C-alpha positions in Angstrom: -7.0 -5.4 -12.1 -4.9 -2.8 -10.4 -8.0 -1.4 -8.7 -9.0 -4.8 -7.3 -5.5 -5.2 -6.0 -5.8 -1.9 -4.3 -9.1 -2.9 -2.7 -7.6 -6.1 -1.5 -4.9 -4.1 0.4 -7.6 -1.8 1.8 -9.6 -4.8 3.1 -6.5 -6.4 4.7 -5.6 -3.1 6.3 -9.1 -2.7 7.6 -9.0 -6.2 9.1 -5.7 -5.5 10.8 -6.9 -2.3 12.3 -10.1 -3.9 13.6 -8.0 -6.7 15.1 -5.8 -4.1 16.8 -8.8 -2.2 18.2 -10.5 -5.5 19.3 -7.8 -6.1 21.9 -9.4 -3.5 24.2 -13.0 -4.4 23.5 -15.1 -4.3 26.7 -16.4 -7.8 26.3 -13.0 -9.2 25.6 -11.0 -10.2 22.5 -12.5 -13.7 22.7 -15.9 -12.2 22.0 -14.7 -9.7 19.4 -12.6 -11.9 17.2 -15.3 -14.4 16.2 -17.7 -11.6 15.4 -15.1 -9.9 13.3 -14.2 -13.1 11.4 -17.8 -13.9 10.7 -18.4 -10.4 9.3 -15.4 -10.7 7.0 -16.3 -14.2 5.9 -19.9 -13.1 5.2 -18.5 -10.6 2.6 -15.7 -12.7 1.2 -17.6 -13.5 -2.0 -18.1 -9.9 -3.0 -16.8 -9.2 -6.5 -18.4 -5.9 -7.5 -16.1 -3.0 -6.7 -18.9 -0.8 -5.5 -20.1 -3.4 -3.0 -16.5 -3.9 -1.8 -16.1 -0.1 -1.3 -19.5 0.0 0.5 -18.3 -2.8 2.8 -15.0 -1.0 3.5 -16.9 2.2 4.3 -19.0 0.2 6.7 -15.9 -1.1 8.4 -14.4 2.4 8.6 -17.6 3.4 10.4 -17.2 0.6 12.9 -13.6 1.7 13.5 -14.8 5.2 14.3 -17.5 3.8 16.7 -14.9 1.7 18.5 -12.6 4.6 18.9 -15.4 6.7 20.3 -16.2 3.9 22.7 -12.6 3.7 23.9 -12.4 7.5 24.3 -15.5 7.4 26.4 -14.1 4.6 28.5 -10.9 6.6 29.1 -12.9 9.7 29.9 -15.0 7.9 32.5 -11.9 6.4 34.1 -10.2 9.8 34.4 -13.4 11.4 35.7 -13.7 8.7 38.4 -10.0 9.2 39.4 -10.3 13.0 39.9 -13.9 13.7 40.9 -16.3 12.2 43.5 
């Protein structure tokens, strides 16, 4: 029971972090939020701990990809500002 509770907090934390990262999504928050919600609603019926952990790992991967996208966006903006 304690492990399921821990997984629940991990899922909530993942959702909050993805919402935070979605504010700067290139296509806009109005595009990002429904996609995020649908992804979480699709997996809401998972009960097996291994499946939940696999879904959390997948979400962590998405976070890393979003962060890379934002760093690239920042890099390109700085490059445009200082170089021709």
